[in-house]
TORFI-907053 format. One record per residue (C-alpha): x, y, z; residue number from 1; residue in three letters. Coordinates in nm, 2 decimals. Example, Ala and Ser with C-alpha at 12.3 -4.5 7.8 and 13.67 -1.06 7.14 Angstrom:
<sites>
1.23; -0.45; 0.78; 1; ala
1.37; -0.11; 0.71; 2; ser
</sites>
This chain:
<sites>
-1.75; -1.77; -2.05; 1; met
-1.93; -1.48; -1.88; 2; his
-1.77; -1.53; -1.54; 3; ala
-1.88; -1.29; -1.27; 4; asp
-1.53; -1.26; -1.12; 5; ile
-1.18; -1.37; -1.21; 6; leu
-0.92; -1.49; -0.95; 7; asp
-0.58; -1.35; -1.05; 8; glu
-0.25; -1.45; -0.87; 9; his
0.08; -1.26; -0.89; 10; tyr
0.40; -1.39; -0.74; 11; tyr
0.65; -1.17; -0.91; 12; arg
0.96; -0.96; -0.85; 13; ala
0.92; -0.61; -0.69; 14; pro
0.98; -0.44; -1.02; 15; asp
0.68; -0.61; -1.17; 16; trp
0.45; -0.47; -0.90; 17; phe
0.57; -0.12; -0.98; 18; leu
0.53; -0.16; -1.36; 19; lys
0.18; -0.31; -1.32; 20; glu
0.04; -0.03; -1.10; 21; ala
-0.19; 0.08; -1.39; 22; arg
-0.30; -0.28; -1.46; 23; arg
-0.67; -0.21; -1.42; 24; tyr
-0.69; 0.16; -1.52; 25; asp
-0.82; 0.08; -1.86; 26; asn
-0.99; -0.25; -1.78; 27; tyr
-1.32; -0.32; -1.94; 28; asp
-1.58; -0.20; -1.69; 29; arg
-1.85; -0.42; -1.85; 30; ser
-1.64; -0.74; -1.81; 31; gly
-1.59; -0.97; -1.51; 32; pro
-1.48; -0.82; -1.18; 33; lys
-1.14; -0.91; -1.03; 34; ile
-1.04; -1.09; -0.71; 35; phe
-0.66; -1.05; -0.66; 36; ala
-0.67; -1.38; -0.47; 37; gly
-0.30; -1.43; -0.41; 38; glu
-0.01; -1.19; -0.44; 39; tyr
0.33; -1.14; -0.28; 40; ala
0.65; -0.98; -0.41; 41; ala
0.94; -1.23; -0.44; 42; gln
1.27; -1.09; -0.31; 43; ser
1.49; -1.36; -0.48; 44; asn
1.29; -1.57; -0.73; 45; ala
0.95; -1.72; -0.77; 46; ile
0.89; -1.98; -0.50; 47; ala
1.25; -1.96; -0.39; 48; ser
1.32; -2.07; -0.03; 49; pro
1.55; -1.77; -0.01; 50; glu
1.27; -1.52; -0.04; 51; asn
1.24; -1.27; 0.24; 52; lys
0.97; -1.04; 0.36; 53; asn
1.19; -0.74; 0.32; 54; asn
1.10; -0.37; 0.28; 55; trp
1.16; -0.36; -0.09; 56; gln
0.89; -0.62; -0.14; 57; cys
0.65; -0.46; 0.10; 58; ala
0.70; -0.11; -0.06; 59; leu
0.64; -0.25; -0.41; 60; ser
0.32; -0.41; -0.29; 61; glu
0.21; -0.08; -0.13; 62; ala
0.27; 0.10; -0.46; 63; ala
0.08; -0.17; -0.66; 64; tyr
-0.21; -0.16; -0.42; 65; met
-0.27; 0.21; -0.50; 66; thr
-0.38; 0.08; -0.84; 67; gly
-0.61; -0.18; -0.68; 68; leu
-0.77; 0.08; -0.46; 69; glu
-0.80; 0.33; -0.74; 70; arg
-0.99; 0.07; -0.94; 71; asn
-1.21; -0.07; -0.66; 72; ala
-1.50; -0.07; -0.90; 73; asp
-1.33; -0.36; -1.08; 74; val
-1.10; -0.51; -0.81; 75; val
-1.36; -0.61; -0.56; 76; gln
-1.14; -0.82; -0.33; 77; met
-0.77; -0.86; -0.27; 78; ala
-0.57; -1.10; -0.05; 79; ser
-0.20; -1.13; 0.02; 80; tyr
-0.08; -1.49; 0.04; 81; ala
0.02; -1.70; 0.21; 82; pro
-0.09; -1.58; 0.55; 83; leu
0.09; -1.77; 0.83; 84; phe
0.42; -1.97; 0.85; 85; ala
0.59; -2.14; 1.14; 86; his
0.96; -2.03; 1.17; 87; ala
1.07; -2.40; 1.20; 88; asp
0.82; -2.57; 0.96; 89; gly
0.71; -2.38; 0.65; 90; trp
0.64; -2.48; 0.29; 91; gln
0.65; -2.14; 0.12; 92; trp
0.81; -1.81; 0.16; 93; thr
0.75; -1.51; 0.19; 94; pro
0.45; -1.52; 0.43; 95; asp
0.26; -1.24; 0.60; 96; leu
0.29; -1.34; 0.97; 97; ile
0.56; -1.56; 1.12; 98; trp
0.55; -1.74; 1.45; 99; tyr
0.71; -2.00; 1.67; 100; asp
0.56; -2.19; 1.96; 101; asn
0.56; -1.88; 2.19; 102; leu
0.59; -1.57; 1.97; 103; arg
0.47; -1.41; 1.65; 104; ser
0.54; -1.10; 1.44; 105; tyr
0.40; -0.91; 1.15; 106; gly
0.63; -0.85; 0.85; 107; thr
0.66; -0.51; 0.68; 108; pro
0.41; -0.66; 0.42; 109; asp
0.17; -0.71; 0.71; 110; tyr
0.18; -0.35; 0.81; 111; tyr
0.12; -0.24; 0.45; 112; val
-0.19; -0.47; 0.45; 113; gln
-0.31; -0.34; 0.78; 114; lys
-0.28; 0.03; 0.68; 115; leu
-0.49; -0.04; 0.37; 116; tyr
-0.75; -0.26; 0.55; 117; ser
-0.80; -0.02; 0.84; 118; thr
-0.82; 0.29; 0.61; 119; asn
-1.01; 0.17; 0.31; 120; lys
-1.28; 0.43; 0.30; 121; gly
-1.62; 0.41; 0.12; 122; thr
-1.56; 0.61; -0.20; 123; asp
-1.27; 0.65; -0.44; 124; val
-1.17; 1.00; -0.54; 125; val
-0.90; 1.12; -0.78; 126; pro
-0.53; 1.17; -0.67; 127; ala
-0.37; 1.36; -0.95; 128; leu
-0.03; 1.50; -1.05; 129; leu
-0.05; 1.75; -1.34; 130; asp
-0.39; 1.61; -1.42; 131; gly
-0.28; 1.25; -1.44; 132; gln
-0.32; 0.95; -1.22; 133; thr
-0.02; 0.92; -0.99; 134; ile
0.14; 0.58; -1.09; 135; ala
0.51; 0.61; -1.12; 136; gly
0.57; 0.98; -1.21; 137; gln
0.87; 1.10; -1.01; 138; asp
0.87; 0.76; -0.83; 139; ser
0.54; 0.83; -0.66; 140; leu
0.23; 0.61; -0.65; 141; phe
-0.09; 0.73; -0.49; 142; ala
-0.46; 0.67; -0.43; 143; ser
-0.73; 0.85; -0.23; 144; ala
-1.06; 0.76; -0.07; 145; val
-1.33; 0.93; 0.13; 146; ile
-1.47; 0.76; 0.44; 147; asp
-1.82; 0.91; 0.47; 148; lys
-1.91; 0.77; 0.81; 149; pro
-1.58; 0.88; 0.96; 150; gly
-1.57; 1.22; 0.78; 151; gly
-1.22; 1.16; 0.65; 152; glu
-1.02; 1.20; 0.33; 153; leu
-0.75; 0.93; 0.32; 154; ile
-0.45; 0.97; 0.09; 155; leu
-0.20; 0.69; 0.04; 156; lys
0.14; 0.76; -0.12; 157; ile
0.43; 0.53; -0.19; 158; ala
0.77; 0.70; -0.26; 159; asn
0.99; 0.43; -0.42; 160; val
1.28; 0.66; -0.48; 161; ser
1.60; 0.65; -0.27; 162; asp
1.56; 1.03; -0.22; 163; arg
1.30; 1.22; -0.01; 164; pro
1.02; 1.39; -0.21; 165; lys
0.85; 1.72; -0.10; 166; thr
0.51; 1.74; -0.28; 167; pro
0.27; 2.02; -0.22; 168; ser
-0.08; 1.88; -0.19; 169; ile
-0.39; 2.08; -0.28; 170; thr
-0.72; 1.95; -0.14; 171; leu
-1.04; 2.00; -0.34; 172; gln
-1.41; 1.94; -0.27; 173; gly
-1.69; 2.10; -0.08; 174; ser
-1.56; 2.01; 0.27; 175; gly
-1.34; 2.21; 0.50; 176; arg
-1.00; 2.06; 0.57; 177; phe
-0.83; 2.31; 0.80; 178; asn
-0.66; 2.15; 1.10; 179; gly
-0.41; 1.88; 1.16; 180; asn
-0.39; 1.57; 0.95; 181; ala
-0.27; 1.24; 1.09; 182; thr
0.02; 1.05; 0.92; 183; leu
0.12; 0.69; 0.94; 184; tyr
0.46; 0.63; 0.79; 185; thr
0.65; 0.31; 0.71; 186; leu
1.00; 0.37; 0.60; 187; thr
1.35; 0.23; 0.60; 188; ser
1.67; 0.34; 0.41; 189; pro
1.75; -0.03; 0.39; 190; asp
1.54; -0.21; 0.13; 191; leu
1.66; -0.54; 0.28; 192; asn
1.52; -0.45; 0.63; 193; ala
1.30; -0.72; 0.79; 194; ile
1.12; -0.79; 1.11; 195; asn
1.19; -1.09; 1.32; 196; ser
1.08; -1.28; 1.63; 197; leu
1.35; -1.10; 1.83; 198; asp
1.27; -0.76; 1.68; 199; asn
0.91; -0.78; 1.58; 200; pro
0.85; -0.41; 1.51; 201; lys
1.19; -0.31; 1.37; 202; ala
0.99; -0.17; 1.07; 203; leu
0.64; -0.06; 1.17; 204; ser
0.42; 0.25; 1.13; 205; pro
0.52; 0.57; 1.30; 206; val
0.24; 0.82; 1.38; 207; thr
0.28; 1.19; 1.34; 208; ser
0.07; 1.50; 1.24; 209; ser
0.09; 1.78; 0.99; 210; ile
-0.10; 2.11; 0.97; 211; lys
-0.34; 2.18; 0.68; 212; thr
-0.37; 2.55; 0.59; 213; glu
-0.59; 2.69; 0.31; 214; asn
-0.64; 2.35; 0.16; 215; arg
-0.27; 2.30; 0.12; 216; arg
-0.02; 2.06; 0.28; 217; val
0.36; 2.08; 0.23; 218; asn
0.48; 1.73; 0.29; 219; leu
0.81; 1.55; 0.31; 220; thr
0.80; 1.19; 0.21; 221; leu
1.10; 1.00; 0.32; 222; pro
1.30; 0.80; 0.08; 223; ala
1.16; 0.45; 0.03; 224; ser
0.84; 0.52; 0.22; 225; ser
0.47; 0.44; 0.24; 226; phe
0.26; 0.71; 0.40; 227; thr
-0.11; 0.72; 0.48; 228; val
-0.25; 1.07; 0.55; 229; ile
-0.59; 1.12; 0.71; 230; ile
-0.76; 1.45; 0.67; 231; phe
-1.07; 1.53; 0.88; 232; lys
-1.35; 1.68; 0.67; 233; ile
-1.55; 1.94; 0.85; 234; lys
</sites>
């Protein structure tokens, strides 16, 4: 029907999000663009009132979103849904941000969305393992962008394994990358971990730095983690 853009919705189990990380890699570039208009991993079952915004769901969404970012020429918009829910009067769960009459908190899913939205860059560049897109090999999922105005290379990596990973990253391109890179890491050994009104930042990003030498970075990715690495390009 020659639509300009298609609105796709995904309310599925976390495993679906991991399996579909390559969903748009071979999508017809001459066809309609994509708006991922509603998506949220379901911890229990589709539309179940028992669904929780736990870390397993947020981590699977982080892994899936590497595929959205990698294919930004096709996926032009994306939106987690629903956005808000009152702790004592909601119609659907999970939701991104919860509140009562006096307090509010962001879920682990919220922090995943925030790390993507505040580090989206301007140009997609390849993130490869043995010459292949990183989308599940050795339980890793990755995407990379350059932010030209900020002079940054931004790498996002989800490690969905229950073990740490120690990749050696080699940076390529015409810029100089020597110096410290900034890391934002979301991680928990408990896939059922959640935030709450009483403990709103139980699972939230931790900031650290790592040294870049000769275009190489030796990195330890914690088990069950999502990491955003920002390299300054000189």
